[in-house]
FIVEX-311278 format. One record per atom (N, C-alpha, C, O): atom name; x, y, z. Coordinates in steps of 0.1 Angstrom, whole numbers. Atoms other than C-alpha are relative to their C-alpha. Layout:
# FIVEX-311278
atome=CA, px=X, py=Y, pz=Z
...
END
This chain:
# FIVEX-311278
atome=N, px=-1, py=-2, pz=-13
atome=CA, px=1094, py=963, pz=690
atome=C, px=-12, py=11, pz=4
atome=O, px=-16, py=20, pz=-4
atome=N, px=11, py=-14, pz=-7
atome=CA, px=1068, py=986, pz=711
atome=C, px=9, py=11, pz=5
atome=O, px=20, py=8, pz=9
atome=N, px=-2, py=-12, pz=-10
atome=CA, px=1074, py=1018, pz=726
atome=C, px=-8, py=-2, pz=9
atome=O, px=-19, py=-7, pz=9
atome=N, px=9, py=0, pz=-11
atome=CA, px=1066, py=1024, pz=756
atome=C, px=-2, py=12, pz=7
atome=O, px=9, py=17, pz=9
atome=N, px=0, py=-10, pz=-11
atome=CA, px=1056, py=1053, pz=778
atome=C, px=6, py=2, pz=10
atome=O, px=0, py=-5, pz=18
atome=N, px=-7, py=2, pz=-11
atome=CA, px=1083, py=1063, pz=807
atome=C, px=-7, py=8, pz=11
atome=O, px=-17, py=14, pz=6
atome=N, px=8, py=-10, pz=-13
atome=CA, px=1070, py=1082, pz=841
atome=C, px=9, py=9, pz=-3
atome=O, px=20, py=4, pz=-8
atome=N, px=-11, py=-13, pz=-3
atome=CA, px=1089, py=1115, pz=841
atome=C, px=-9, py=9, pz=7
atome=O, px=-21, py=12, pz=7
atome=N, px=6, py=-10, pz=-7
atome=CA, px=1088, py=1138, pz=864
atome=C, px=4, py=18, pz=-4
atome=O, px=5, py=28, pz=3
atome=N, px=-4, py=-15, pz=-2
atome=CA, px=1099, py=1169, pz=846
atome=C, px=-12, py=2, pz=-11
atome=O, px=-23, py=-3, pz=-11
atome=N, px=14, py=-9, pz=7
atome=CA, px=1078, py=1189, pz=816
atome=C, px=2, py=-7, pz=-12
atome=O, px=-5, py=-1, pz=-20
atome=N, px=4, py=6, pz=11
atome=CA, px=1083, py=1165, pz=787
atome=C, px=-5, py=-13, pz=3
atome=O, px=-8, py=-17, pz=14
atome=N, px=4, py=14, pz=-2
atome=CA, px=1072, py=1129, pz=778
atome=C, px=8, py=-6, pz=-9
atome=O, px=11, py=0, pz=-19
atome=N, px=-11, py=6, pz=2
atome=CA, px=1096, py=1103, pz=769
atome=C, px=-8, py=-17, pz=-4
atome=O, px=-20, py=-18, pz=0
atome=N, px=3, py=8, pz=5
atome=CA, px=1090, py=1068, pz=753
atome=C, px=14, py=-6, pz=2
atome=O, px=24, py=1, pz=3
atome=N, px=-10, py=9, pz=3
atome=CA, px=1115, py=1036, pz=755
atome=C, px=-3, py=-12, pz=-10
atome=O, px=-12, py=-20, pz=-8
atome=N, px=1, py=11, pz=6
atome=CA, px=1118, py=1010, pz=730
atome=C, px=-1, py=-14, pz=11
atome=O, px=-2, py=-13, pz=23
atome=N, px=5, py=7, pz=-13
atome=CA, px=1111, py=979, pz=747
atome=C, px=16, py=-11, pz=0
atome=O, px=18, py=-21, pz=7
atome=N, px=-12, py=8, pz=-5
atome=CA, px=1147, py=964, pz=743
atome=C, px=7, py=9, pz=10
atome=O, px=17, py=6, pz=17
atome=N, px=-8, py=-8, pz=-11
atome=CA, px=1156, py=996, pz=765
atome=C, px=16, py=6, pz=-6
atome=O, px=25, py=9, pz=2
atome=N, px=-11, py=-9, pz=10
atome=CA, px=1187, py=1011, pz=738
atome=C, px=-4, py=8, pz=-6
atome=O, px=3, py=12, pz=-16
atome=N, px=10, py=-11, pz=6
atome=CA, px=1162, py=1037, pz=727
atome=C, px=-7, py=5, pz=2
atome=O, px=-17, py=-1, pz=1
atome=N, px=9, py=-5, pz=-5
atome=CA, px=1143, py=1064, pz=738
atome=C, px=-3, py=12, pz=-13
atome=O, px=4, py=15, pz=-23
atome=N, px=9, py=-11, pz=7
atome=CA, px=1120, py=1092, pz=722
atome=C, px=-4, py=9, pz=8
atome=O, px=-10, py=5, pz=18
atome=N, px=5, py=-11, pz=-7
atome=CA, px=1112, py=1125, pz=736
atome=C, px=-3, py=12, pz=-4
atome=O, px=2, py=18, pz=-13
atome=N, px=6, py=-12, pz=10
atome=CA, px=1093, py=1155, pz=730
atome=C, px=-4, py=10, pz=16
atome=O, px=-10, py=7, pz=26
atome=N, px=3, py=-11, pz=-10
atome=CA, px=1091, py=1188, pz=753
atome=C, px=0, py=15, pz=-6
atome=O, px=8, py=19, pz=-15
atome=N, px=6, py=-14, pz=7
atome=CA, px=1077, py=1223, pz=746
atome=C, px=8, py=9, pz=7
atome=O, px=9, py=11, pz=19
atome=N, px=-7, py=-8, pz=-6
atome=CA, px=1101, py=1248, pz=745
atome=C, px=-5, py=16, pz=6
atome=O, px=-14, py=23, pz=2
atome=N, px=0, py=-10, pz=-4
atome=CA, px=1104, py=1277, pz=765
atome=C, px=-6, py=16, pz=-12
atome=O, px=-16, py=23, pz=-9
atome=N, px=5, py=-7, pz=11
atome=CA, px=1097, py=1302, pz=736
atome=C, px=-7, py=-2, pz=-11
atome=O, px=-7, py=3, pz=-22
atome=N, px=10, py=6, pz=14
atome=CA, px=1072, py=1283, pz=716
atome=C, px=9, py=-13, pz=-8
atome=O, px=21, py=-14, pz=-8
atome=N, px=-6, py=6, pz=8
atome=CA, px=1075, py=1255, pz=695
atome=C, px=3, py=-12, pz=8
atome=O, px=0, py=-12, pz=20
atome=N, px=-2, py=13, pz=-7
atome=CA, px=1086, py=1218, pz=704
atome=C, px=16, py=-7, pz=-5
atome=O, px=19, py=-6, pz=-16
atome=N, px=-10, py=11, pz=2
atome=CA, px=1119, py=1194, pz=706
atome=C, px=-3, py=-15, pz=2
atome=O, px=-8, py=-21, pz=12
atome=N, px=0, py=15, pz=-2
atome=CA, px=1120, py=1160, pz=697
atome=C, px=11, py=-3, pz=-1
atome=O, px=20, py=3, pz=-7
atome=N, px=-22, py=5, pz=2
atome=CA, px=1154, py=1138, pz=701
atome=C, px=-4, py=-11, pz=3
atome=O, px=-14, py=-12, pz=11
atome=N, px=-1, py=11, pz=-3
atome=CA, px=1157, py=1103, pz=700
atome=C, px=18, py=-2, pz=1
atome=O, px=26, py=5, pz=-4
atome=N, px=-6, py=3, pz=-12
atome=CA, px=1184, py=1088, pz=719
atome=C, px=3, py=-17, pz=-3
atome=O, px=-3, py=-24, pz=4
atome=N, px=-3, py=12, pz=-2
atome=CA, px=1199, py=1052, pz=706
atome=C, px=11, py=-4, pz=2
atome=O, px=21, py=2, pz=-4
atome=N, px=-13, py=2, pz=-10
atome=CA, px=1226, py=1036, pz=726
atome=C, px=11, py=-10, pz=-10
atome=O, px=7, py=-21, pz=-16
atome=N, px=-12, py=7, pz=8
atome=CA, px=1258, py=1023, pz=708
atome=C, px=2, py=-15, pz=4
atome=O, px=10, py=-21, pz=-3
atome=N, px=2, py=12, pz=-1
atome=CA, px=1252, py=989, pz=723
atome=C, px=-15, py=-9, pz=-5
atome=O, px=-19, py=-21, pz=-3
atome=N, px=12, py=5, pz=10
atome=CA, px=1217, py=987, pz=699
atome=C, px=9, py=-12, pz=-5
atome=O, px=21, py=-13, pz=-7
atome=N, px=-2, py=4, pz=17
atome=CA, px=1215, py=961, pz=673
atome=C, px=2, py=7, pz=-11
atome=O, px=11, py=5, pz=-20
atome=N, px=-1, py=-7, pz=12
atome=CA, px=1210, py=984, pz=651
atome=C, px=14, py=15, pz=2
atome=O, px=16, py=25, pz=-5
atome=N, px=-8, py=-17, pz=-2
atome=CA, px=1237, py=1012, pz=663
atome=C, px=-3, py=9, pz=9
atome=O, px=-12, py=9, pz=17
atome=N, px=4, py=-11, pz=-12
atome=CA, px=1242, py=1043, pz=681
atome=C, px=-5, py=9, pz=-11
atome=O, px=3, py=9, pz=-20
atome=N, px=7, py=-16, pz=0
atome=CA, px=1219, py=1075, pz=668
atome=C, px=-5, py=8, pz=6
atome=O, px=-10, py=4, pz=16
atome=N, px=4, py=-9, pz=-10
atome=CA, px=1209, py=1106, pz=681
atome=C, px=-4, py=13, pz=-15
atome=O, px=4, py=19, pz=-23
atome=N, px=6, py=-13, pz=4
atome=CA, px=1186, py=1133, pz=665
atome=C, px=-6, py=7, pz=5
atome=O, px=-13, py=0, pz=13
atome=N, px=5, py=-11, pz=-7
atome=CA, px=1173, py=1163, pz=677
atome=C, px=-7, py=9, pz=-14
atome=O, px=1, py=13, pz=-23
atome=N, px=7, py=-9, pz=8
atome=CA, px=1147, py=1183, pz=655
atome=C, px=-13, py=11, pz=10
atome=O, px=-20, py=5, pz=18
atome=N, px=4, py=-8, pz=-3
atome=CA, px=1129, py=1215, pz=666
atome=C, px=-18, py=2, pz=-12
atome=O, px=-17, py=5, pz=-24
atome=N, px=10, py=-3, pz=13
atome=CA, px=1090, py=1218, pz=649
atome=C, px=-10, py=8, pz=8
atome=O, px=-11, py=8, pz=20
atome=N, px=9, py=-14, pz=-4
atome=CA, px=1065, py=1246, pz=653
atome=C, px=-9, py=-3, pz=12
atome=O, px=-8, py=4, pz=22
atome=N, px=13, py=3, pz=-6
atome=CA, px=1034, py=1229, pz=671
atome=C, px=2, py=-13, pz=5
atome=O, px=11, py=-21, pz=2
atome=N, px=1, py=14, pz=-4
atome=CA, px=1022, py=1199, pz=692
atome=C, px=-2, py=-13, pz=-10
atome=O, px=3, py=-24, pz=-10
atome=N, px=8, py=9, pz=15
atome=CA, px=1005, py=1183, pz=659
atome=C, px=10, py=-9, pz=-4
atome=O, px=10, py=-22, pz=-5
atome=N, px=-12, py=5, pz=5
atome=CA, px=1043, py=1182, pz=644
atome=C, px=9, py=-7, pz=3
atome=O, px=16, py=-13, pz=-5
atome=N, px=-9, py=9, pz=-8
atome=CA, px=1059, py=1168, pz=671
atome=C, px=-6, py=-12, pz=1
atome=O, px=1, py=-22, pz=0
atome=N, px=4, py=18, pz=-2
atome=CA, px=1036, py=1137, pz=676
atome=C, px=2, py=-5, pz=-12
atome=O, px=5, py=-17, pz=-13
atome=N, px=1, py=5, pz=15
atome=CA, px=1036, py=1133, pz=639
atome=C, px=18, py=-3, pz=-4
atome=O, px=23, py=-10, pz=-13
atome=N, px=-13, py=6, pz=0
atome=CA, px=1074, py=1131, pz=643
atome=C, px=3, py=-9, pz=9
atome=O, px=13, py=-15, pz=6
atome=N, px=0, py=8, pz=-11
atome=CA, px=1072, py=1110, pz=672
atome=C, px=-3, py=-15, pz=-6
atome=O, px=3, py=-25, pz=-3
atome=N, px=3, py=10, pz=4
atome=CA, px=1053, py=1087, pz=653
atome=C, px=5, py=-7, pz=-15
atome=O, px=3, py=-18, pz=-20
atome=N, px=-11, py=5, pz=13
atome=CA, px=1075, py=1086, pz=620
atome=C, px=15, py=-7, pz=6
atome=O, px=22, py=-15, pz=0
atome=N, px=-13, py=4, pz=-5
atome=CA, px=1105, py=1080, pz=643
atome=C, px=1, py=-12, pz=6
atome=O, px=11, py=-18, pz=4
atome=N, px=3, py=8, pz=-5
atome=CA, px=1089, py=1052, pz=663
atome=C, px=-2, py=-10, pz=-11
atome=O, px=-2, py=-21, pz=-6
atome=N, px=1, py=9, pz=12
atome=CA, px=1084, py=1033, pz=629
atome=C, px=16, py=0, pz=-7
atome=O, px=23, py=-10, pz=-10
atome=N, px=-13, py=0, pz=6
atome=CA, px=1116, py=1043, pz=615
atome=C, px=9, py=-6, pz=10
atome=O, px=16, py=-15, pz=5
atome=N, px=-9, py=9, pz=-11
atome=CA, px=1137, py=1031, pz=649
atome=C, px=-7, py=-10, pz=6
atome=O, px=-4, py=-14, pz=17
atome=N, px=6, py=12, pz=-8
atome=CA, px=1115, py=1003, pz=658
atome=C, px=10, py=-13, pz=-6
atome=O, px=17, py=-10, pz=-16
atome=N, px=-4, py=13, pz=3
atome=CA, px=1130, py=967, pz=654
atome=C, px=-9, py=-8, pz=-1
atome=O, px=-19, py=-8, pz=5
atome=N, px=11, py=15, pz=-1
atome=CA, px=1114, py=935, pz=645
atome=C, px=0, py=-9, pz=8
atome=O, px=11, py=-15, pz=11
atome=N, px=4, py=7, pz=-11
atome=CA, px=1098, py=915, pz=670
atome=C, px=14, py=-11, pz=7
atome=O, px=17, py=-14, pz=18
atome=N, px=-11, py=12, pz=-1
atome=CA, px=1128, py=887, pz=665
atome=C, px=14, py=8, pz=-3
atome=O, px=23, py=5, pz=-11
atome=N, px=-18, py=-7, pz=2
atome=CA, px=1161, py=912, pz=671
atome=C, px=0, py=-2, pz=13
atome=O, px=11, py=1, pz=19
END
């Protein structure tokens, strides 16, 4: 299932899985670095999950988002 960007008004970027039951978010920390988080709802076919990780820079944040998109994606027929 593809992930699509979500329009946000705050200072973060967010993507939603096409089933609407999982989101990924990346935001810059005031003190430097970035936080990446995954939130998958209990109703998701693959179950509930929550992850949050701090990384040093934007490049590391983008790499983690890409990895989590692959890891927490669902097959098209799910």
